[in-house]
RODO-2510 file (C-alpha; in nm, 4 decimals, decimal comma):
residues 283
     n   res          X          Y          Z
     1     m    -4,3472    -0,6089     5,9383
     2     t    -4,2955    -0,2352     5,8926
     3     q    -3,9609    -0,0861     5,7956
     4     p    -3,7826     0,1091     6,0743
     5     e    -3,7849     0,4842     6,0309
     6     h    -3,4050     0,5046     6,0407
     7     a    -3,3628     0,2453     5,7623
     8     v    -3,2158     0,3753     5,4383
     9     p    -3,4300     0,3143     5,1277
    10     p    -3,2774     0,0815     4,8671
    11     a    -3,2622     0,3633     4,6092
    12     a    -3,0234     0,5546     4,8341
    13     w    -2,7922     0,2551     4,8658
    14     a    -2,7046     0,2672     4,4964
    15     e    -2,6270     0,6404     4,4929
    16     p    -2,2910     0,6272     4,6789
    17     a    -2,1852     0,3274     4,4689
    18     q    -2,2734     0,5182     4,1535
    19     r    -2,0693     0,8179     4,2683
    20     f    -1,7806     0,5842     4,3497
    21     d    -1,7951     0,4239     4,0055
    22     l    -1,7966     0,7603     3,8317
    23     a    -1,5050     0,8818     4,0427
    24     g    -1,3128     0,5624     3,9750
    25     m    -1,3782     0,5927     3,6040
    26     g    -1,2561     0,9513     3,6081
    27     r    -0,9334     0,8532     3,7832
    28     y    -0,8812     0,5703     3,5354
    29     l    -0,9239     0,8059     3,2405
    30     v    -0,6759     1,0524     3,3889
    31     r    -0,4190     0,7762     3,4426
    32     f    -0,4850     0,6429     3,0930
    33     v    -0,4231     0,9851     2,9345
    34     k    -0,1052     1,0383     3,1387
    35     k     0,0373     0,7005     3,0406
    36     t    -0,0552     0,7561     2,6772
    37     l     0,1228     1,0923     2,6750
    38     v     0,4305     0,9371     2,8369
    39     i     0,4535     0,6750     2,5617
    40     a     0,4035     0,9445     2,2976
    41     e     0,6735     1,1615     2,4555
    42     l     0,9190     0,8723     2,4603
    43     e     0,8622     0,8133     2,0896
    44     a     0,8753     1,1832     1,9989
    45     r     1,2019     1,2215     2,1903
    46     k     1,3692     1,0013     1,9294
    47     l     1,2883     1,2642     1,6694
    48     r     1,4517     1,5344     1,8792
    49     h     1,7711     1,3299     1,9049
    50     d     1,7748     1,2660     1,5280
    51     p     1,6358     1,5795     1,3562
    52     t     1,7981     1,4822     1,0248
    53     e     1,4987     1,2532     0,9711
    54     l     1,2876     1,5633     0,9083
    55     f     1,5055     1,6669     0,6158
    56     t     1,5223     1,3205     0,4628
    57     r     1,1452     1,2870     0,4910
    58     a     1,1055     1,6203     0,3106
    59     v     1,2752     1,4962    -0,0066
    60     q     0,9891     1,2821    -0,1323
    61     p     0,7037     1,5372    -0,1108
    62     a     0,9365     1,8015    -0,2550
    63     l     1,0088     1,5842    -0,5583
    64     w     0,6410     1,5062    -0,6135
    65     l     0,5400     1,8719    -0,5962
    66     l     0,8348     2,0227    -0,7806
    67     v     0,8700     1,7615    -1,0558
    68     f     0,5501     1,5604    -1,0968
    69     g     0,3204     1,8481    -1,0057
    70     q     0,4940     2,1039    -1,2293
    71     v     0,4979     1,8718    -1,5303
    72     f     0,1321     1,7697    -1,5087
    73     t     0,0238     2,1271    -1,4402
    74     r     0,1781     2,2282    -1,7719
    75     t     0,0461     1,9337    -1,9709
    76     r    -0,3067     1,9581    -1,8230
    77     a    -0,3433     1,5852    -1,8778
    78     i    -0,5583     1,5254    -1,5681
    79     p    -0,8958     1,7059    -1,5438
    80     t    -0,9401     1,8730    -1,2056
    81     g    -1,2327     2,1054    -1,2698
    82     d    -1,1925     2,4637    -1,1522
    83     l    -0,8754     2,3816    -0,9568
    84     s    -0,5285     2,3970    -1,1035
    85     y    -0,3532     2,0629    -1,0881
    86     m    -0,1021     2,1957    -0,8346
    87     d    -0,3853     2,3041    -0,6034
    88     f    -0,5514     1,9655    -0,6493
    89     m    -0,2309     1,7737    -0,5886
    90     a    -0,0859     1,9508    -0,2824
    91     p    -0,3316     1,8012    -0,0260
    92     g    -0,2823     1,4595    -0,1828
    93     i     0,0952     1,4836    -0,1445
    94     l     0,0490     1,5841     0,2198
    95     a    -0,1639     1,2727     0,2740
    96     q     0,0948     1,0655     0,0864
    97     s     0,3828     1,1876     0,3032
    98     v     0,1777     1,1143     0,6169
    99     l     0,1069     0,7639     0,4861
   100     f     0,4717     0,6924     0,4043
   101     i     0,5853     0,8018     0,7525
   102     a     0,3157     0,6111     0,9383
   103     i     0,3134     0,2856     0,7441
   104     f     0,6717     0,2023     0,8440
   105     s     0,6488     0,3181     1,2063
   106     g     0,5530    -0,0311     1,3245
   107     i     0,9071    -0,1546     1,2720
   108     t     1,0039     0,0199     1,5969
   109     v     0,8015    -0,2435     1,7844
   110     i     1,0174    -0,5179     1,6330
   111     w     1,3338    -0,3297     1,7319
   112     e     1,1999    -0,2786     2,0842
   113     c     1,1187    -0,6482     2,1057
   114     d     1,4764    -0,7370     2,0080
   115     l     1,6133    -0,4948     2,2688
   116     g     1,3811    -0,6168     2,5442
   117     i     1,1966    -0,2850     2,5755
   118     v     0,8607    -0,4405     2,4926
   119     h     0,9004    -0,6839     2,7836
   120     k     0,9396    -0,3867     3,0190
   121     f     0,6290    -0,2204     2,8768
   122     l     0,4271    -0,5384     2,9190
   123     a     0,5504    -0,5793     3,2771
   124     s     0,4330    -0,2291     3,3656
   125     p     0,0739    -0,1490     3,4706
   126     t     0,0261     0,0546     3,1520
   127     p    -0,2802    -0,0697     2,9586
   128     r    -0,2090    -0,2167     2,6168
   129     t    -0,4493     0,0330     2,4631
   130     a    -0,2466     0,3216     2,6096
   131     l     0,0688     0,1766     2,4533
   132     v    -0,0994     0,1574     2,1135
   133     v    -0,2566     0,5042     2,1301
   134     g     0,0696     0,6542     2,2567
   135     k     0,2599     0,5184     1,9592
   136     a    -0,0120     0,6420     1,7240
   137     l     0,0062     0,9887     1,8802
   138     s     0,3838     0,9979     1,8400
   139     a     0,3413     0,9165     1,4706
   140     g     0,1048     1,2123     1,4519
   141     v     0,3754     1,4399     1,5972
   142     r     0,6151     1,3254     1,3259
   143     a     0,3504     1,3836     1,0597
   144     l     0,2988     1,7446     1,1718
   145     s     0,6518     1,8218     1,0565
   146     q     0,5552     1,6911     0,7120
   147     a     0,2505     1,9162     0,7116
   148     l     0,4731     2,2178     0,7753
   149     i     0,7069     2,1191     0,4912
   150     v     0,4238     2,0644     0,2425
   151     f     0,2611     2,3935     0,3419
   152     l     0,5879     2,5833     0,2849
   153     l     0,6374     2,4207    -0,0546
   154     s     0,2752     2,4889    -0,1466
   155     i     0,3176     2,8581    -0,0648
   156     l     0,6311     2,8773    -0,2802
   157     l     0,4479     2,7082    -0,5690
   158     g     0,1495     2,9431    -0,5490
   159     v    -0,1109     2,7025    -0,4125
   160     k    -0,4225     2,8924    -0,3025
   161     i    -0,4372     2,7907     0,0634
   162     n    -0,7328     2,8631     0,2880
   163     w    -0,5907     3,0515     0,5887
   164     n    -0,9027     3,0280     0,8026
   165     p    -0,7805     2,9352     1,1551
   166     l    -1,0510     2,6717     1,1975
   167     a    -0,9570     2,5179     0,8622
   168     l    -0,5894     2,5091     0,9601
   169     l    -0,6806     2,3451     1,2908
   170     g    -0,8855     2,0905     1,0973
   171     v    -0,5854     2,0160     0,8750
   172     l    -0,3700     1,9475     1,1804
   173     l    -0,6353     1,7182     1,3274
   174     a    -0,6730     1,5355     0,9962
   175     v    -0,2961     1,4861     0,9728
   176     v    -0,2695     1,3502     1,3276
   177     l    -0,5762     1,1276     1,2855
   178     g    -0,4622     0,9873     0,9515
   179     s    -0,1103     0,9282     1,0772
   180     g    -0,2398     0,7537     1,3880
   181     l    -0,4666     0,5349     1,1763
   182     f    -0,1930     0,4144     0,9415
   183     s     0,0676     0,3789     1,2174
   184     t    -0,1747     0,1542     1,4096
   185     f    -0,2264    -0,0472     1,0920
   186     s     0,1523    -0,0712     1,0691
   187     l     0,1689    -0,1895     1,4310
   188     i    -0,0795    -0,4684     1,3529
   189     i     0,1389    -0,5834     1,0638
   190     a     0,4478    -0,5789     1,2869
   191     c     0,2708    -0,7868     1,5519
   192     l     0,1763    -1,0447     1,2910
   193     v     0,5012    -1,0817     1,0947
   194     k     0,7479    -1,0210     1,3859
   195     t     1,0581    -0,9874     1,1652
   196     r     1,2034    -0,6733     1,0108
   197     e     1,2568    -0,8302     0,6690
   198     r     0,8981    -0,9469     0,6333
   199     f     0,7658    -0,6187     0,7693
   200     m     0,9605    -0,4052     0,5210
   201     g     0,8496    -0,6263     0,2347
   202     i     0,4816    -0,6108     0,3289
   203     g     0,5042    -0,2371     0,3995
   204     q     0,6430    -0,1674     0,0539
   205     v     0,3770    -0,3879    -0,1054
   206     l     0,0921    -0,2057     0,0725
   207     t     0,2121     0,1536     0,0423
   208     m     0,1852     0,2032    -0,3323
   209     p    -0,1589     0,0362    -0,3744
   210     l    -0,2972     0,2499    -0,0905
   211     f    -0,1591     0,5628    -0,2553
   212     f    -0,2528     0,4936    -0,6170
   213     a    -0,5961     0,3508    -0,5242
   214     s    -0,6931     0,6877    -0,3777
   215     n    -0,7792     1,0328    -0,5057
   216     a    -0,4440     1,1810    -0,4062
   217     i    -0,3126     1,2604    -0,7553
   218     y    -0,6181     1,2128    -0,9787
   219     p    -0,9968     1,2316    -0,9333
   220     v    -1,1925     0,9177    -0,8584
   221     e    -1,4212     0,9871    -1,1543
   222     i    -1,1527     0,9139    -1,4156
   223     m    -1,0616     0,5766    -1,2619
   224     p    -1,1903     0,2471    -1,4034
   225     g    -1,4921     0,1070    -1,2207
   226     w    -1,3088    -0,1560    -1,0167
   227     l    -1,0541     0,1008    -0,9006
   228     q    -1,3291     0,3425    -0,8002
   229     v    -1,4651     0,0750    -0,5657
   230     l    -1,1243     0,0348    -0,4026
   231     a    -1,0814     0,4114    -0,3764
   232     r    -1,4123     0,4505    -0,1941
   233     v    -1,3193     0,1945     0,0727
   234     n    -0,9632     0,3269     0,1052
   235     p    -0,9229     0,5382     0,4240
   236     l    -0,6579     0,7471     0,2478
   237     s    -0,9242     0,8767     0,0066
   238     y    -1,1250     1,0165     0,2974
   239     q    -0,8172     1,1805     0,4432
   240     v    -0,7339     1,3370     0,1061
   241     d    -1,0925     1,4617     0,0665
   242     l    -1,0790     1,6173     0,4109
   243     l    -0,7370     1,7774     0,3600
   244     r    -0,8307     1,9068     0,0151
   245     g    -1,1508     2,0640     0,1383
   246     l    -0,9854     2,2236     0,4412
   247     m    -0,6642     2,3392     0,2720
   248     l    -0,8377     2,4895    -0,0302
   249     g    -1,1702     2,5843     0,1269
   250     g    -1,5258     2,5137     0,0186
   251     i    -1,5883     2,1848     0,2002
   252     e    -1,9404     2,1321     0,3308
   253     p    -1,9700     2,0676     0,7079
   254     g    -2,1568     1,7435     0,6420
   255     a    -1,8836     1,6162     0,4111
   256     a    -1,6141     1,7116     0,6637
   257     l    -1,7995     1,5293     0,9420
   258     l    -1,8372     1,2226     0,7204
   259     d    -1,4643     1,2158     0,6423
   260     f    -1,3707     1,2673     1,0075
   261     g    -1,6220     1,0025     1,1134
   262     v    -1,4910     0,7402     0,8728
   263     l    -1,1285     0,8022     0,9737
   264     l    -1,2141     0,7968     1,3445
   265     a    -1,4206     0,4782     1,3150
   266     v    -1,1439     0,2942     1,1284
   267     f    -0,8899     0,4249     1,3792
   268     v    -1,0898     0,2946     1,6766
   269     i    -1,1314    -0,0475     1,5144
   270     l    -0,7579    -0,0710     1,4432
   271     i    -0,6743     0,0326     1,8014
   272     a    -0,8947    -0,2477     1,9355
   273     i    -0,7232    -0,5016     1,7086
   274     a    -0,3726    -0,3741     1,7836
   275     a    -0,4358    -0,3758     2,1596
   276     r    -0,5216    -0,7464     2,1431
   277     l    -0,2267    -0,8320     1,9204
   278     y     0,0363    -0,6207     2,0954
   279     p     0,1083    -0,8678     2,3824
   280     r     0,1693    -1,1412     2,1269
   281     v     0,4612    -0,9509     1,9764
   282     v     0,6936    -1,1092     2,2306
   283     i     0,5782    -1,4686     2,1713
***
């Protein structure tokens, strides 16, 4: 039996469906981005209502740079090659301040759970992934203020900063990416422990090992062997490498892509885990 001339070939049937799928995917992505930005704006609004947090957060990096950095620059106890110790240390202190802000951001989820806000989020059509990414993005906004503070202190202390616009843009991206990574890690901890007391205890236990098992304040080469292994699997080390290369100049494009790739890969994995755990925060 021959096919009628007016019949549509099977290949043409799939074309409208394909166009429909692509259009639907595009609309979903647009809605996802809008909802993510709404969550981020809600979190960032808290900072606008309480700007004193910016000044209190500035105390710690200021002390590290003004006291610790000045002392060790004079003693020359830590070998840093052609860089002065202050130049070597400034990007590490920026990464440290980003870590300290982000690692405790997960406690807001526990507060929101106690206030019933999380129940409203879960009842909305907002995807869990958008909630997680929105909170990570808001942590990045907070971390940008730390970047400004560290840059101002570095200028006052004579750090030789690379003012290339692309390098500065890379620093901002590295700050936001690193902050989002560690804030998502913090969210996972909050979803698991579910109480403020346990969360603060675990956060304090994790912060210092992450910082000292990195290359933030001393090179990896002078560490003992077992600590070098930990430093090379520590995401903070890759963020410090990236910030140091961009802030001071001289980083190879391949090395920058490797650092960005490692941070992005860890970030994506943590988002996937946090998105699955986030609904359980109310159980």
